Every structure is written in C-alpha cells, then in structure tokens.
NUZA-490945 format. One record per residue (C-alpha): residue in three letters; x, y, z. Coordinates in steps of 0.2 Angstrom, whole numbers, plus 2048, in hexadecimal, padded with zeros to 3 digits. Each point is the difference from the previous one (the first is absolute). Layout:
% NUZA-490945
AlaXYZ...
***
This chain:
% NUZA-490945
UnkECE6DCE99Unk80D80C7FBUnk8127F97FFUnk80680D80BUnk7F47FB80EUnk8067F580EUnk7FD7ED7FCUnk7F47FF80FUnk7F580F7FBUnk7EE7FC7FEUnk7FB7FE7EEUnk7F080A7F9Unk7F77F07FEUnk8057F7810Unk7EF800809Unk7F27F47FBUnk7F480880DUnk7FF80E80CUnk7F6801811Unk7FB810809Unk7FC7FE812Unk7F7811804Unk7F88067F0Unk7EE7FA804Unk7F37FC80DUnk7EF7F77FFUnk7F180C801Unk7F67F580CUnk80D7F780BUnk80D80E800Unk80E7F37FEUnk80F8057F5Unk8047F17F5Unk8107FE7F6Unk7FD8047EEUnk8097F57F3Unk8058067EFUnk8057F67F1Unk80A8067F0Unk7F580A7F5Unk8008027EDUnk8068117F9Unk7F68087F2Unk80780D7F4Unk7F88107FBUnk7FD8027EEUnk80F8057F6Unk8018127FAUnk8057FE7EEUnk8058107F6Unk7FC8017EEUnk8098107FAUnk80E8007F3Unk80E7FC80DUnk7F77F2809Unk7F57F87F3Unk8037ED7FEUnk80C80180FUnk7FB7F380EUnk802803812Unk8107F9807Unk7FF7EE806Unk8027FB812Unk8127FC804Unk8047EE805Unk7FD7FC813Unk8107FC80AUnk7F67FA80FUnk8017EE806Unk7F17F4800Unk7F280780BUnk8037FC812Unk7F57F880DUnk80480B80FUnk7F280680CUnk801812807Unk7F680680FUnk7FE813802Unk7F880C80BUnk7F98117FAUnk809810807Unk7FD8127FEUnk7F98087F0Unk80E8077F4Unk7F48077F3Unk7F07FE7F6Unk7FA8037EFUnk7F17FE7F4Unk8007ED800Unk80B7FA810Unk808804810Unk8127FC805Unk8057FA811Unk8107FB809Unk8017ED801Unk8097F680EUnk8067EE7FDUnk7FB7F480DUnk80F7F47FDUnk7FB7F480EUnk7F07FC7F5Unk8088017EFUnk80A7F37F7Unk80F7FC80BUnk80C8037F1Unk7FC812801Unk80A80380FUnk8107FC7F6Unk7FB80B7F2Unk8018137FDUnk7EF8097FEUnk7FF813801Unk7F480A80AUnk7EF7FD7F7Unk7F180A7FBUnk7EF7F97FAUnk7F48097F4Unk7EE7FB804Unk7F28027F4Unk7F280B804Unk7EE7F8802Unk7FC8007EDUnk8118017F8Unk8087EE801Unk8028007EDUnk80B80F800Unk80E7F880AUnk8007F17F4Unk80480D7F2Unk80E80880BUnk8077EE803Unk8027FE7EEUnk80B80E7FEUnk80B7FB80FUnk8027F07F7Unk8038097EFUnk80E80A808Unk8087F280AUnk8128067FAUnk7FD811809Unk7FB7F8811Unk80C80880DUnk80780D7F5Unk7F280B7F8Unk7F17F8808Unk7FE7F8811Unk8057EE803Unk7F07F67FEUnk7FA7F0808Unk7EF7FC7F7Unk7EE8037FDUnk7F47F680BUnk7ED7FF802Unk7F37F980BUnk7ED7FD800Unk7F780A80EUnk7F27F8809Unk7F080A803Unk802802813Unk8128057FFUnk804813803Unk8118067FAUnk80A80D809Unk8068087F0Unk7EF8027F9Unk7F880980FUnk8008117F8Unk7FB7FB7EFUnk7EF8057FAUnk7F47F27FEUnk7F78017F0Unk7EE7FD7FDUnk7F97EF804Unk7F77FF7F0Unk8037F07F5Unk80B80B7F4Unk80D80280EUnk8047EE807Unk8097FF811Unk8137FF7FDUnk8067EF802Unk8138027FDUnk80E808809Unk8118037F7Unk811804807Unk8118047F9Unk80F7FD80BUnk81080B7FDUnk80F808808Unk7FC80E80BUnk8088107FAUnk804811808Unk7F98127FFUnk7FA80C7F3Unk80A80D7F6Unk80481180AUnk7F280C7FFUnk801813803Unk8138007FFUnk80E7FF7F2Unk8027EF7F8Unk8107F77FDUnk8088067F0Unk8017EE7F9Unk7EE7FB804Unk7F88047EFUnk80E7F77F7Unk7FD7F180BUnk7ED7FF7FEUnk8028027EDUnk80C7F1801Unk7F47F680BUnk7F28037F3Unk80B7FC7F1Unk8017EE807Unk7ED7FF7FEUnk8018077EFUnk80C7F27FBUnk7F47F3806Unk7F18097F7Unk7F7803810Unk7F5810802Unk7FF804812Unk7F180C7FDUnk801806812Unk80F80C802Unk7FC807811Unk80A80780FUnk7F97F280BUnk8067F27F4Unk812804802Unk8087FA810Unk8127FF808Unk8097F07FDUnk8067F680FUnk811806808Unk8107FA7F8Unk8047F6810Unk7F07F6801Unk8017ED7FEUnk7F98027EEUnk8068117F9Unk7FB8077EFUnk8077F67F1Unk8068087F0Unk7F48007F2Unk8047F37F3Unk7FA80C7F3Unk80A810805Unk80D7F980CUnk7FB80E80CUnk7FC7FE813Unk7F280B805Unk7FB809810Unk7EE8007FBUnk7F37F37FBUnk7EF8017F6Unk7F07F8806Unk7EE7FE7FCUnk7FD7F77F0Unk7ED7FC800Unk7FE80C7F1Unk80F7FB7F6Unk7FF7F87EFUnk80C7FA7F3Unk80380C7F1Unk8098007EFUnk806812802Unk8128037FBUnk80D80380DUnk8038127FCUnk7EE805800Unk7FD7F680FUnk80E80880AUnk7FA8127FAUnk7EE7FC806Unk8077FB811Unk80C80F801Unk7F280C7FDUnk7F67F980FUnk80F7FE80BUnk8078127FDUnk7EF808804Unk7FF7F5810Unk811805806Unk7FF8127FBUnk7F280280DUnk8067F780FUnk80C80E807Unk7F080B800Unk7F77F380BUnk7F57FC7F2Unk7FC7EE7FBUnk7FC8007EEUnk7F47F27FAUnk7FF7F97EEUnk7EE8077FFUnk806812802Unk8097FE7EF
***
C-alpha cells in the first residue's frame, strides 16, 4: 500500500481467492456454477540484456523492496460486466463486487471500480507474465499503472463452457494441441477512456507520456507495446482513490499505462531507454489529430 492511501484501502495482496458467479456454464446441464480462482504464480519473460559498449556488463535493475503487508486471506466474489476491450491474449471486462458474498471486512474497506483481464482459450501463460511485471512495478500502482489486486488461476473441467471463450477459435483436436485446462485472470482498477482522436491534443500530453515512461526506464522495464489502446485516462481526482504521485518523479499523472504481457527487464541505460520510448510516443501522438492510429509495426 502507498503511504498516501487511506488506511482502509484494500492492499494489492489482500485477496486469497476470487469467485466468479456468471463466467461459465455446464455444456450438458446448462447450469452456471460459481468458478473459484486461487492465487497464481507469476512468470517473467526473458530479460533483454544489451551487450554494446554502453551496457556491456551492466545488470538490469533489481526489483525494489515490497511495501505490501503479509498476504491477506480475504475472499472476493465478482460478476462479469460489459466488455471493455480485447487483445491478442485476453479480454477485459467490467467486474462488479458482490459484497454480500465476499469477506465481510470488505464492506468497511475502500476498493475502486474493478476490471478483470481474462485469458483467451490457449493463453493462460501470458497473463502469468503480465502479473510478474505488475509485481515488479509495485511502487507505480495507482500512479503510472493501475492499482492491481492480483493474479489468479483455476483448472477448467472438460464439461465447462466459459463465456469469455465463446468467440475464440478452437484449434485442432490432434494430440499436439491439448485441450486448455487453465484460465487466468488479473484484477485491477478500472480506468477511463482513450486519448483524443481526430482533434488537437493537450499541449502537455507528450511531456506527460514521456514522464510516465521514464518511470518504467528507471525500473528497467521495457513495455514493448507502446500503443494507442494501452494508454488510458486515470480516475478522476475526486474519486475515493485518486491518482498518487509517482515516487520516482513526484508527479501526479492524468494517464496510466496498461498491458504488460510482452514486457521484459532490460539493462539499457536511462537516456537510451527514454530516447527509445520518445521515438515511438512522438510518432503515435503526431498522427492522432489526423484520425490515424499509428501502430509499432508501422515503424
């Protein structure tokens, strides 16, 4: 927890388990059982170690010490709401807390509106990687990246049909492609909308985004996914849990960065890292007033 958060704010590691009430149904009976998730084990991507003259022999920065309390034992029950977005490995939905069937202590605690990121049919492992970088960037929760409430997994019985998987393609039933048995989720703070498109941008937007990414540089995190859809508006300043100042820059931002399943740690030096991010951000922002969403693969 950040020292500026209220003392009754829910910590990132407060939940031991999560239950969804409307995420699945039995293929034969048609019943919709609750699906229980337990804490999962995050897995990092391979570090990207540069060996040029500036970086040779330089290690990637170590993870900063955690300021979280001991892992909690709270139970959280959620229902799935409307879809907020989708990507290569997951879909994101609104999530509504059922306080009556969650741990009673939650009713006296502060929890922001939530979003849940649900892995696609064959991509549970990718959310394990993203979870690693949310843990890695703990000090940026609520300032540069969303407040984060954990990574959870469950085993999927053969007769259970999952609502988020309805439109996923089913791969060949050959022995080389086993039926997926795991479902992964990330729970995080729900953010706002996208940057303006087809209109003039705020004068300070480029400076703010460069500063946002400088926080990642300091931690040695290569986002590797600078896209229009991965920059979202922070919650309003009058919300119960407004944006926090970054402990690295002391700035409070109006925007947040999301989607870290492709991220990795790097030993790049700060100035080179920042120049790399600036190059991509400048190209992205330059095209937005023209109603053009520039993608990294257009570079």
